Backbone and ligand atoms as CSV (ligand in chain L), in Angstrom:
chain,resi,resn,atom,element,x,y,z
A,1,MET,N,N,29.610,-114.516,91.481
A,1,MET,CA,C,28.697,-113.824,92.565
A,1,MET,C,C,27.143,-113.998,92.471
A,2,SER,N,N,26.620,-114.590,93.532
A,2,SER,CA,C,25.123,-114.800,93.368
A,2,SER,C,C,24.402,-113.675,93.672
A,3,PHE,N,N,23.096,-113.688,93.500
A,3,PHE,CA,C,22.110,-112.524,93.736
A,3,PHE,C,C,22.361,-112.203,95.341
A,4,LYS,N,N,22.344,-113.194,96.056
A,4,LYS,CA,C,22.320,-113.148,97.533
A,4,LYS,C,C,23.453,-112.258,98.007
A,5,ASP,N,N,24.592,-112.465,97.212
A,5,ASP,CA,C,25.958,-111.832,97.648
A,5,ASP,C,C,25.704,-110.343,97.690
A,6,ASN,N,N,24.976,-109.662,97.071
A,6,ASN,CA,C,24.608,-108.354,96.981
A,6,ASN,C,C,24.131,-107.761,98.249
A,7,PHE,N,N,23.645,-108.694,99.226
A,7,PHE,CA,C,23.180,-108.340,100.542
A,7,PHE,C,C,24.150,-108.626,101.627
A,8,ILE,N,N,25.285,-109.166,101.393
A,8,ILE,CA,C,26.221,-109.628,102.401
A,8,ILE,C,C,27.473,-108.724,102.345
A,9,PRO,N,N,27.696,-108.101,103.565
A,9,PRO,CA,C,28.804,-107.149,103.683
A,9,PRO,C,C,29.955,-108.025,103.714
A,10,ASP,N,N,31.143,-107.168,103.169
A,10,ASP,CA,C,32.466,-107.878,103.252
A,10,ASP,C,C,33.021,-107.760,104.547
A,11,HIS,N,N,32.641,-106.909,105.450
A,11,HIS,CA,C,33.128,-106.780,106.822
A,11,HIS,C,C,31.970,-106.271,107.725
A,12,TYR,N,N,32.118,-106.528,108.981
A,12,TYR,CA,C,31.125,-106.139,110.045
A,12,TYR,C,C,31.777,-105.505,111.267
A,13,PHE,N,N,31.527,-104.389,111.749
A,13,PHE,CA,C,32.028,-103.816,112.879
A,13,PHE,C,C,30.877,-103.330,113.695
A,14,GLU,N,N,31.017,-103.286,115.095
A,14,GLU,CA,C,29.969,-102.968,115.995
A,14,GLU,C,C,29.868,-101.391,115.791
A,15,SER,N,N,30.977,-100.651,115.507
A,15,SER,CA,C,30.872,-99.293,115.436
A,15,SER,C,C,32.062,-98.844,114.486
A,16,VAL,N,N,31.938,-97.684,113.784
A,16,VAL,CA,C,32.996,-97.251,112.916
A,16,VAL,C,C,34.265,-96.951,113.780
A,17,LEU,N,N,34.044,-96.668,115.175
A,17,LEU,CA,C,35.282,-96.390,115.934
A,17,LEU,C,C,36.028,-97.739,116.057
A,18,ARG,N,N,35.638,-98.777,115.765
A,18,ARG,CA,C,36.545,-100.137,115.823
A,18,ARG,C,C,37.250,-100.290,114.481
A,19,ILE,N,N,37.131,-99.388,113.636
A,19,ILE,CA,C,37.810,-99.642,112.304
A,19,ILE,C,C,39.182,-98.817,112.377
A,20,LYS,N,N,40.194,-99.573,112.406
A,20,LYS,CA,C,41.608,-99.007,112.591
A,20,LYS,C,C,42.278,-98.864,111.182
A,21,PRO,N,N,43.128,-97.922,111.214
A,21,PRO,CA,C,43.919,-97.610,109.918
A,21,PRO,C,C,44.709,-98.768,109.560
A,22,GLU,N,N,45.194,-99.793,110.408
A,22,GLU,CA,C,45.773,-101.023,110.146
A,22,GLU,C,C,44.876,-101.895,109.250
A,23,PHE,N,N,43.611,-101.939,109.726
A,23,PHE,CA,C,42.735,-102.860,109.047
A,23,PHE,C,C,42.374,-102.268,107.573
A,24,LEU,N,N,42.412,-100.874,107.385
A,24,LEU,CA,C,42.114,-100.484,106.042
A,24,LEU,C,C,43.348,-100.680,105.251
A,25,ALA,N,N,44.562,-100.440,105.879
A,25,ALA,CA,C,45.818,-100.798,105.031
A,25,ALA,C,C,45.909,-102.125,104.573
A,26,GLU,N,N,45.611,-103.154,105.642
A,26,GLU,CA,C,45.772,-104.558,105.207
A,26,GLU,C,C,44.733,-104.928,104.054
A,27,ASN,N,N,43.586,-104.337,104.075
A,27,ASN,CA,C,42.669,-104.563,102.999
A,27,ASN,C,C,42.670,-103.539,101.781
A,28,ASN,N,N,43.612,-102.788,101.891
A,28,ASN,CA,C,43.800,-102.071,100.668
A,28,ASN,C,C,42.833,-101.009,100.361
A,29,ILE,N,N,42.215,-100.449,101.531
A,29,ILE,CA,C,41.088,-99.538,101.339
A,29,ILE,C,C,41.640,-98.119,101.496
A,30,LYS,N,N,41.630,-97.303,100.344
A,30,LYS,CA,C,42.229,-95.986,100.355
A,30,LYS,C,C,41.169,-94.964,100.346
A,31,CYS,N,N,39.817,-95.298,100.167
A,31,CYS,CA,C,38.870,-94.307,100.302
A,31,CYS,C,C,37.601,-95.019,101.005
A,32,LEU,N,N,37.098,-94.259,101.921
A,32,LEU,CA,C,35.781,-94.739,102.596
A,32,LEU,C,C,34.788,-93.750,102.206
A,33,ILE,N,N,33.582,-94.336,101.867
A,33,ILE,CA,C,32.528,-93.515,101.548
A,33,ILE,C,C,31.431,-93.864,102.583
A,34,CYS,N,N,31.187,-92.903,103.431
A,34,CYS,CA,C,30.496,-93.105,104.684
A,34,CYS,C,C,29.069,-92.627,104.715
A,35,ASP,N,N,28.100,-93.512,104.979
A,35,ASP,CA,C,26.731,-93.108,105.303
A,35,ASP,C,C,26.769,-92.241,106.511
A,36,ILE,N,N,25.744,-91.294,106.689
A,36,ILE,CA,C,25.745,-90.560,107.977
A,36,ILE,C,C,24.757,-91.073,108.858
A,37,ASP,N,N,23.473,-91.067,108.669
A,37,ASP,CA,C,22.550,-91.379,109.607
A,37,ASP,C,C,22.671,-92.856,110.222
A,38,ASN,N,N,22.748,-92.839,111.603
A,38,ASN,CA,C,22.956,-94.169,112.182
A,38,ASN,C,C,24.211,-94.874,112.007
A,39,THR,N,N,25.167,-94.254,111.094
A,39,THR,CA,C,26.485,-94.778,111.014
A,39,THR,C,C,27.368,-93.882,111.705
A,40,LEU,N,N,27.345,-92.575,111.372
A,40,LEU,CA,C,28.288,-91.571,112.027
A,40,LEU,C,C,27.549,-90.879,113.120
A,41,ALA,N,N,26.283,-90.814,113.054
A,41,ALA,CA,C,25.540,-90.023,113.934
A,41,ALA,C,C,23.993,-90.442,113.977
A,42,THR,N,N,23.375,-90.189,115.153
A,42,THR,CA,C,21.945,-90.426,115.248
A,42,THR,C,C,21.169,-89.378,114.326
A,43,TYR,N,N,19.950,-89.623,114.100
A,43,TYR,CA,C,19.121,-88.633,113.306
A,43,TYR,C,C,19.049,-87.259,114.056
A,44,SER,N,N,19.103,-87.372,115.274
A,44,SER,CA,C,18.845,-86.089,115.923
A,44,SER,C,C,20.222,-85.124,116.172
A,45,GLU,N,N,21.327,-85.768,115.738
A,45,GLU,CA,C,22.733,-85.026,116.033
A,45,GLU,C,C,22.919,-84.289,114.577
A,46,PRO,N,N,22.830,-83.032,114.700
A,46,PRO,CA,C,23.220,-82.211,113.467
A,46,PRO,C,C,24.702,-82.298,113.020
A,47,LEU,N,N,25.521,-82.579,114.008
A,47,LEU,CA,C,26.999,-82.636,113.854
A,47,LEU,C,C,27.500,-83.825,114.407
A,48,PRO,N,N,28.775,-84.124,113.895
A,48,PRO,CA,C,29.361,-85.344,114.505
A,48,PRO,C,C,29.856,-85.191,115.937
A,49,GLN,N,N,29.751,-86.095,116.819
A,49,GLN,CA,C,30.227,-86.061,118.141
A,49,GLN,C,C,31.769,-86.023,118.013
A,50,LYS,N,N,32.428,-85.518,118.944
A,50,LYS,CA,C,33.717,-85.440,119.010
A,50,LYS,C,C,34.543,-86.666,118.739
A,51,LYS,N,N,34.209,-87.770,119.408
A,51,LYS,CA,C,34.716,-89.031,119.244
A,51,LYS,C,C,34.600,-89.490,117.716
A,52,ILE,N,N,33.562,-89.186,117.131
A,52,ILE,CA,C,33.520,-89.459,115.611
A,52,ILE,C,C,34.340,-88.556,114.767
A,53,LYS,N,N,34.399,-87.317,115.106
A,53,LYS,CA,C,35.223,-86.369,114.336
A,53,LYS,C,C,36.720,-86.808,114.542
A,54,ASP,N,N,37.083,-87.165,115.656
A,54,ASP,CA,C,38.518,-87.758,115.989
A,54,ASP,C,C,38.762,-88.880,115.331
A,55,TRP,N,N,37.796,-89.776,115.102
A,55,TRP,CA,C,38.086,-90.948,114.295
A,55,TRP,C,C,38.116,-90.647,112.774
A,56,LEU,N,N,37.497,-89.711,112.310
A,56,LEU,CA,C,37.441,-89.362,110.966
A,56,LEU,C,C,38.904,-88.709,110.627
A,57,ASP,N,N,39.294,-87.757,111.548
A,57,ASP,CA,C,40.572,-87.107,111.358
A,57,ASP,C,C,41.598,-88.132,111.452
A,58,MET,N,N,41.633,-89.085,112.472
A,58,MET,CA,C,42.759,-90.009,112.426
A,58,MET,C,C,42.761,-90.867,111.306
A,59,THR,N,N,41.679,-91.240,110.776
A,59,THR,CA,C,41.510,-92.121,109.546
A,59,THR,C,C,42.153,-91.307,108.343
A,60,GLU,N,N,41.752,-90.167,108.194
A,60,GLU,CA,C,42.273,-89.260,107.201
A,60,GLU,C,C,43.684,-89.108,107.244
A,61,ALA,N,N,44.179,-88.924,108.469
A,61,ALA,CA,C,45.538,-88.554,108.675
A,61,ALA,C,C,46.420,-89.836,108.187
A,62,SER,N,N,45.853,-91.072,108.199
A,62,SER,CA,C,46.498,-92.192,107.920
A,62,SER,C,C,46.526,-92.430,106.447
A,63,GLY,N,N,45.973,-91.491,105.562
A,63,GLY,CA,C,46.059,-91.389,104.164
A,63,GLY,C,C,44.847,-92.047,103.450
A,64,VAL,N,N,43.781,-92.190,104.283
A,64,VAL,CA,C,42.608,-92.619,103.784
A,64,VAL,C,C,41.672,-91.457,103.375
A,65,ARG,N,N,41.195,-91.387,102.154
A,65,ARG,CA,C,40.341,-90.421,101.697
A,65,ARG,C,C,38.839,-90.566,102.175
A,66,ILE,N,N,38.180,-89.616,102.549
A,66,ILE,CA,C,36.770,-89.846,103.000
A,66,ILE,C,C,35.807,-88.950,102.361
A,67,ALA,N,N,34.642,-89.734,102.115
A,67,ALA,CA,C,33.521,-88.837,101.498
A,67,ALA,C,C,32.187,-89.281,102.182
A,68,LEU,N,N,31.173,-88.522,102.103
A,68,LEU,CA,C,29.891,-88.824,102.753
A,68,LEU,C,C,28.917,-89.066,101.611
A,69,ILE,N,N,28.090,-90.145,101.836
A,69,ILE,CA,C,26.979,-90.347,100.851
A,69,ILE,C,C,25.648,-90.519,101.789
A,70,SER,N,N,24.475,-89.900,101.626
A,70,SER,CA,C,23.426,-90.012,102.278
A,70,SER,C,C,22.048,-89.922,101.451
A,71,ASN,N,N,21.009,-90.624,101.955
A,71,ASN,CA,C,19.892,-90.556,101.257
A,71,ASN,C,C,18.921,-89.383,101.871
A,72,ASN,N,N,19.613,-88.846,102.957
A,72,ASN,CA,C,18.986,-87.661,103.572
A,72,ASN,C,C,19.079,-86.356,102.682
A,73,ARG,N,N,18.452,-85.468,103.159
A,73,ARG,CA,C,18.456,-84.147,102.140
A,73,ARG,C,C,19.772,-83.284,102.316
A,74,GLU,N,N,19.828,-82.314,101.390
A,74,GLU,CA,C,20.997,-81.589,101.292
A,74,GLU,C,C,21.492,-80.756,102.498
A,75,LYS,N,N,20.281,-80.237,103.250
A,75,LYS,CA,C,20.541,-79.448,104.291
A,75,LYS,C,C,21.131,-80.266,105.364
A,76,ARG,N,N,20.684,-81.343,105.658
A,76,ARG,CA,C,21.277,-82.350,106.664
A,76,ARG,C,C,22.704,-82.601,106.471
A,77,VAL,N,N,23.033,-83.066,105.153
A,77,VAL,CA,C,24.396,-83.413,104.807
A,77,VAL,C,C,25.244,-82.097,104.882
A,78,TYR,N,N,24.859,-81.150,104.391
A,78,TYR,CA,C,25.664,-79.768,104.498
A,78,TYR,C,C,25.977,-79.402,105.755
A,79,THR,N,N,25.123,-79.434,106.733
A,79,THR,CA,C,25.332,-79.071,108.090
A,79,THR,C,C,26.390,-79.999,108.670
A,80,PHE,N,N,26.052,-81.262,108.521
A,80,PHE,CA,C,26.958,-82.271,109.224
A,80,PHE,C,C,28.363,-82.175,108.670
A,81,ASN,N,N,28.473,-81.806,107.366
A,81,ASN,CA,C,29.886,-81.687,106.772
A,81,ASN,C,C,30.536,-80.372,106.906
A,82,SER,N,N,29.691,-79.496,107.558
A,82,SER,CA,C,30.228,-78.065,107.774
A,82,SER,C,C,31.588,-78.041,108.638
A,83,VAL,N,N,31.612,-79.137,109.544
A,83,VAL,CA,C,32.920,-79.130,110.356
A,83,VAL,C,C,33.855,-80.141,109.838
A,84,LEU,N,N,33.556,-80.717,108.609
A,84,LEU,CA,C,34.377,-81.844,108.108
A,84,LEU,C,C,35.069,-81.368,106.728
A,85,GLY,N,N,34.238,-80.964,105.924
A,85,GLY,CA,C,34.808,-80.507,104.486
A,85,GLY,C,C,35.030,-81.582,103.582
A,86,TYR,N,N,34.343,-82.686,103.638
A,86,TYR,CA,C,34.631,-83.699,102.671
A,86,TYR,C,C,33.629,-83.652,101.357
A,87,LEU,N,N,33.968,-84.340,100.465
A,87,LEU,CA,C,33.229,-84.471,99.266
A,87,LEU,C,C,31.879,-85.204,99.738
A,88,THR,N,N,30.743,-84.690,99.243
A,88,THR,CA,C,29.400,-85.310,99.705
A,88,THR,C,C,28.499,-85.590,98.520
A,89,SER,N,N,27.503,-86.543,98.846
A,89,SER,CA,C,26.497,-86.769,97.929
A,89,SER,C,C,25.292,-86.886,98.793
A,90,SER,N,N,24.180,-85.907,98.597
A,90,SER,CA,C,22.926,-86.009,99.394
A,90,SER,C,C,21.771,-86.450,98.539
A,91,SER,N,N,20.739,-86.748,99.114
A,91,SER,CA,C,19.648,-87.443,98.366
A,91,SER,C,C,20.119,-88.473,97.304
A,92,ALA,N,N,20.915,-89.339,97.821
A,92,ALA,CA,C,21.792,-90.128,96.962
A,92,ALA,C,C,21.016,-91.457,96.240
A,93,GLY,N,N,19.781,-91.692,96.849
A,93,GLY,CA,C,18.942,-92.728,96.296
A,93,GLY,C,C,19.556,-94.063,96.408
A,94,LYS,N,N,20.358,-94.401,97.369
A,94,LYS,CA,C,20.731,-95.723,97.635
A,94,LYS,C,C,19.685,-96.567,97.726
A,95,PRO,N,N,19.545,-97.775,97.302
A,95,PRO,CA,C,20.706,-98.638,96.695
A,95,PRO,C,C,20.895,-98.325,95.211
A,96,PHE,N,N,20.366,-97.363,94.643
A,96,PHE,CA,C,20.653,-97.008,93.263
A,96,PHE,C,C,22.125,-96.449,93.271
A,97,THR,N,N,22.809,-96.839,92.243
A,97,THR,CA,C,24.283,-96.658,92.145
A,97,THR,C,C,24.887,-95.192,91.528
A,98,LYS,N,N,23.858,-94.655,90.900
A,98,LYS,CA,C,24.381,-93.553,90.184
A,98,LYS,C,C,25.066,-92.545,90.859
A,99,ARG,N,N,24.494,-92.034,92.120
A,99,ARG,CA,C,25.196,-91.036,92.756
A,99,ARG,C,C,26.663,-91.565,93.417
A,100,LEU,N,N,26.590,-92.792,93.796
A,100,LEU,CA,C,27.710,-93.325,94.382
A,100,LEU,C,C,28.917,-93.317,93.240
A,101,GLU,N,N,28.378,-93.787,92.173
A,101,GLU,CA,C,29.492,-93.979,91.091
A,101,GLU,C,C,30.127,-92.521,90.765
A,102,LYS,N,N,29.247,-91.520,90.643
A,102,LYS,CA,C,29.634,-90.135,90.422
A,102,LYS,C,C,30.593,-89.690,91.547
A,103,LEU,N,N,30.247,-90.110,92.873
A,103,LEU,CA,C,31.047,-89.566,93.999
A,103,LEU,C,C,32.461,-90.300,93.921
A,104,ILE,N,N,32.507,-91.520,93.525
A,104,ILE,CA,C,33.660,-92.337,93.552
A,104,ILE,C,C,34.618,-91.581,92.407
A,105,LYS,N,N,34.017,-91.293,91.336
A,105,LYS,CA,C,34.781,-90.614,90.317
A,105,LYS,C,C,35.395,-89.322,90.907
A,106,LYS,N,N,34.612,-88.553,91.699
A,106,LYS,CA,C,35.237,-87.289,92.206
A,106,LYS,C,C,36.453,-87.543,93.142
A,107,THR,N,N,36.388,-88.567,93.921
A,107,THR,CA,C,37.385,-88.805,94.783
A,107,THR,C,C,38.745,-89.193,94.150
A,108,GLY,N,N,38.679,-89.674,92.880
A,108,GLY,CA,C,39.800,-89.949,92.264
A,108,GLY,C,C,40.554,-91.326,92.693
A,109,VAL,N,N,39.958,-92.230,93.653
A,109,VAL,CA,C,40.398,-93.357,94.115
A,109,VAL,C,C,39.703,-94.436,93.336
A,110,LYS,N,N,40.489,-95.554,92.913
A,110,LYS,CA,C,39.992,-96.611,92.216
A,110,LYS,C,C,38.887,-97.319,92.915
A,111,LYS,N,N,37.885,-97.797,92.208
A,111,LYS,CA,C,36.828,-98.669,92.849
A,111,LYS,C,C,37.453,-99.761,93.651
A,112,GLU,N,N,38.504,-100.481,93.178
A,112,GLU,CA,C,38.978,-101.537,93.898
A,112,GLU,C,C,39.600,-101.142,95.264
A,113,GLU,N,N,39.978,-99.762,95.274
A,113,GLU,CA,C,40.469,-99.327,96.621
A,113,GLU,C,C,39.547,-98.603,97.463
A,114,THR,N,N,38.260,-98.702,97.153
A,114,THR,CA,C,37.089,-97.905,97.887
A,114,THR,C,C,36.289,-98.790,98.603
A,115,ALA,N,N,35.730,-98.370,99.670
A,115,ALA,CA,C,34.624,-99.138,100.507
A,115,ALA,C,C,33.609,-98.198,100.855
A,116,VAL,N,N,32.345,-98.847,100.849
A,116,VAL,CA,C,31.267,-97.993,101.628
A,116,VAL,C,C,31.120,-98.515,102.887
A,117,ILE,N,N,30.791,-97.626,103.816
A,117,ILE,CA,C,30.508,-98.034,105.308
A,117,ILE,C,C,28.999,-97.434,105.436
A,118,GLY,N,N,28.134,-98.270,106.084
A,118,GLY,CA,C,26.827,-98.034,106.245
A,118,GLY,C,C,26.141,-98.933,107.295
A,119,ASP,N,N,25.000,-98.546,107.701
A,119,ASP,CA,C,24.212,-99.392,108.801
A,119,ASP,C,C,23.176,-100.212,108.309
A,120,GLN,N,N,22.911,-100.097,106.939
A,120,GLN,CA,C,21.725,-100.804,106.396
A,120,GLN,C,C,22.104,-101.637,105.137
A,121,ILE,N,N,21.836,-102.952,105.393
A,121,ILE,CA,C,21.948,-103.784,104.177
A,121,ILE,C,C,21.186,-103.519,102.973
A,122,PHE,N,N,19.900,-103.076,103.016
A,122,PHE,CA,C,19.161,-102.883,101.889
A,122,PHE,C,C,19.413,-101.577,101.115
A,123,THR,N,N,20.154,-100.644,101.814
A,123,THR,CA,C,20.452,-99.492,101.069
A,123,THR,C,C,21.993,-99.442,100.838
A,124,ASP,N,N,22.837,-99.311,101.947
A,124,ASP,CA,C,24.246,-99.255,101.932
A,124,ASP,C,C,24.932,-100.331,101.295
A,125,VAL,N,N,24.755,-101.480,101.912
A,125,VAL,CA,C,25.438,-102.719,101.419
A,125,VAL,C,C,24.988,-103.055,99.861
A,126,LEU,N,N,23.797,-103.085,99.745
A,126,LEU,CA,C,23.240,-103.211,98.315
A,126,LEU,C,C,23.875,-102.353,97.283
A,127,CYS,N,N,23.924,-101.080,97.701
A,127,CYS,CA,C,24.293,-100.041,96.769
A,127,CYS,C,C,25.730,-100.211,96.510
A,128,ALA,N,N,26.676,-100.564,97.555
A,128,ALA,CA,C,28.048,-100.757,97.271
A,128,ALA,C,C,28.238,-101.906,96.341
A,129,LYS,N,N,27.497,-103.010,96.554
A,129,LYS,CA,C,27.661,-104.320,95.845
A,129,LYS,C,C,27.244,-104.270,94.439
A,130,ARG,N,N,26.141,-103.527,94.192
A,130,ARG,CA,C,25.761,-103.099,92.842
A,130,ARG,C,C,26.735,-102.502,92.099
A,131,ALA,N,N,27.487,-101.591,92.766
A,131,ALA,CA,C,28.563,-100.669,92.159
A,131,ALA,C,C,29.751,-101.476,92.081
A,132,GLY,N,N,29.826,-102.645,92.495
A,132,GLY,CA,C,30.994,-103.509,92.373
A,132,GLY,C,C,32.113,-103.028,93.430
A,133,ILE,N,N,31.745,-102.516,94.406
A,133,ILE,CA,C,32.643,-102.144,95.498
A,133,ILE,C,C,32.416,-102.775,96.855
A,134,ARG,N,N,33.402,-102.758,97.754
A,134,ARG,CA,C,33.260,-103.432,99.065
A,134,ARG,C,C,32.397,-102.808,99.961
A,135,ALA,N,N,31.676,-103.538,100.846
A,135,ALA,CA,C,30.777,-102.892,101.786
A,135,ALA,C,C,31.220,-103.292,103.145
A,136,ILE,N,N,31.202,-102.465,104.138
A,136,ILE,CA,C,31.384,-102.580,105.574
A,136,ILE,C,C,30.130,-102.054,106.298
A,137,LEU,N,N,29.588,-103.148,106.942
A,137,LEU,CA,C,28.371,-102.824,107.669
A,137,LEU,C,C,28.799,-102.577,109.307
A,138,VAL,N,N,28.120,-101.643,109.737
A,138,VAL,CA,C,28.209,-101.228,111.135
A,138,VAL,C,C,26.822,-101.376,111.676
A,139,ARG,N,N,26.827,-101.673,113.119
A,139,ARG,CA,C,25.557,-101.663,113.852
A,139,ARG,C,C,24.971,-100.138,113.835
A,140,SER,N,N,23.621,-100.132,113.598
A,140,SER,CA,C,22.990,-98.890,113.600
A,140,SER,C,C,23.204,-98.124,115.212
A,141,ILE,N,N,23.529,-97.071,115.042
A,141,ILE,CA,C,23.763,-96.238,116.361
A,141,ILE,C,C,22.516,-96.388,117.261
A,142,ASP,N,N,21.287,-96.027,116.647
A,142,ASP,CA,C,20.094,-95.906,117.366
A,142,ASP,C,C,18.859,-96.328,116.568
A,143,THR,N,N,18.259,-97.262,116.985
A,143,THR,CA,C,17.008,-97.617,116.208
A,143,THR,C,C,15.736,-97.300,116.980
A,144,ARG,N,N,15.875,-96.625,118.193
A,144,ARG,CA,C,14.729,-96.385,118.970
A,144,ARG,C,C,13.806,-95.416,118.252
A,145,GLY,N,N,12.374,-95.684,118.411
A,145,GLY,CA,C,11.440,-94.802,117.740
A,145,GLY,C,C,11.450,-94.839,116.257
A,146,LYS,N,N,12.054,-95.895,115.700
A,146,LYS,CA,C,12.062,-96.095,114.315
A,146,LYS,C,C,11.625,-97.532,114.049
A,147,PRO,N,N,10.257,-97.793,114.187
A,147,PRO,CA,C,9.830,-99.176,114.038
A,147,PRO,C,C,10.216,-99.652,112.551
A,148,PHE,N,N,10.231,-98.921,111.572
A,148,PHE,CA,C,10.413,-99.288,110.368
A,148,PHE,C,C,11.822,-99.961,110.199
A,149,LEU,N,N,12.849,-99.241,110.874
A,149,LEU,CA,C,14.148,-99.800,110.844
A,149,LEU,C,C,14.377,-101.080,111.700
A,150,LYS,N,N,13.554,-101.271,112.589
A,150,LYS,CA,C,13.520,-102.495,113.374
A,150,LYS,C,C,12.952,-103.695,112.345
A,151,PHE,N,N,11.853,-103.304,111.713
A,151,PHE,CA,C,11.378,-104.296,110.831
A,151,PHE,C,C,12.344,-104.754,109.736
A,152,LYS,N,N,13.123,-103.721,109.168
A,152,LYS,CA,C,14.170,-104.098,108.164
A,152,LYS,C,C,15.411,-104.918,108.840
A,153,LYS,N,N,15.639,-104.696,110.150
A,153,LYS,CA,C,16.574,-105.377,110.814
A,153,LYS,C,C,16.320,-106.858,110.814
A,154,PHE,N,N,15.027,-107.205,111.150
A,154,PHE,CA,C,14.451,-108.505,111.128
A,154,PHE,C,C,15.096,-109.197,109.773
A,155,PHE,N,N,14.816,-108.617,108.635
A,155,PHE,CA,C,15.204,-109.351,107.482
A,155,PHE,C,C,16.692,-109.293,107.289
A,156,GLU,N,N,17.318,-108.197,107.781
A,156,GLU,CA,C,18.886,-108.203,107.597
A,156,GLU,C,C,19.561,-109.456,108.377
A,157,ARG,N,N,18.784,-109.777,109.415
A,157,ARG,CA,C,19.345,-110.912,110.331
A,157,ARG,C,C,19.722,-112.073,109.355
A,158,HIS,N,N,18.765,-112.430,108.512
A,158,HIS,CA,C,19.110,-113.536,107.489
A,158,HIS,C,C,20.434,-113.469,106.906
A,159,PHE,N,N,20.696,-112.383,106.418
A,159,PHE,CA,C,21.875,-112.069,105.570
A,159,PHE,C,C,23.230,-112.180,106.452
A,160,MET,N,N,23.073,-111.634,107.680
A,160,MET,CA,C,24.164,-111.649,108.560
A,160,MET,C,C,24.288,-113.066,109.141
A,161,ASP,N,N,23.510,-113.957,109.099
A,161,ASP,CA,C,23.545,-115.456,109.467
A,161,ASP,C,C,24.574,-115.954,108.322
A,162,ILE,N,N,24.272,-115.582,107.021
A,162,ILE,CA,C,25.236,-116.015,106.091
A,162,ILE,C,C,26.494,-115.434,106.166
A,163,TYR,N,N,26.634,-114.247,106.539
A,163,TYR,CA,C,27.992,-113.593,106.862
A,163,TYR,C,C,28.738,-114.270,107.837
A,164,ARG,N,N,28.031,-114.652,109.051
A,164,ARG,CA,C,28.645,-115.269,110.173
A,164,ARG,C,C,29.277,-116.649,109.641
A,165,LYS,N,N,28.360,-117.336,108.867
A,165,LYS,CA,C,28.841,-118.714,108.488
A,165,LYS,C,C,30.231,-118.683,107.618
A,166,ARG,N,N,30.201,-117.627,106.824
A,166,ARG,CA,C,31.458,-117.429,105.933
A,166,ARG,C,C,32.532,-116.926,106.653
A,167,HIS,N,N,32.456,-115.978,107.668
A,167,HIS,CA,C,33.694,-115.417,108.346
A,167,HIS,C,C,33.873,-115.944,109.824
A,168,GLY,N,N,33.006,-116.820,110.199
A,168,GLY,CA,C,33.150,-117.156,111.603
A,168,GLY,C,C,32.418,-116.137,112.479
A,169,ASN,N,N,32.264,-116.400,113.693
A,169,ASN,CA,C,31.518,-115.403,114.563
A,169,ASN,C,C,32.383,-114.149,114.698
A,170,TYR,N,N,31.530,-113.161,114.723
A,170,TYR,CA,C,32.303,-111.828,115.062
A,170,TYR,C,C,31.910,-111.352,116.396
L,1,MG,MG,MG,22.105,-95.121,107.696
């Protein structure tokens, strides 16, 4: 694995809602560790929308363990998780891997059967790859009013070009 591979997701989806239990089963993914902001909800939504909650419920019902990992503070994560009840890690310091590794241990699922889902290459994907687990990138739900995120997206495009070359167009 080259250094560059740390920035290239294993899979890409327009939204978490497109990720089906069949896909997870085919890829032997038994635990999903999900980023919150712009992956499951916008920054301004304290709770998951019904369609997101339904997707999480359906995924969990298919036998996949779910946990939440966020660089956001504890209050945000605690409130968001109040209607879900998953294992969580807040102020996780992604792309550093310490909190992710700890969370994976708590889930009891093997690393090889775990994947991280997130919307950012430089935090979510990089964190997963450094920890030696698979990364699923989704499109950010909302980047409006976040010029810094747009700036990062500009650099992420380079890595997504490599992803497309490897996987064919998505
Ligand atoms: Mg995010």
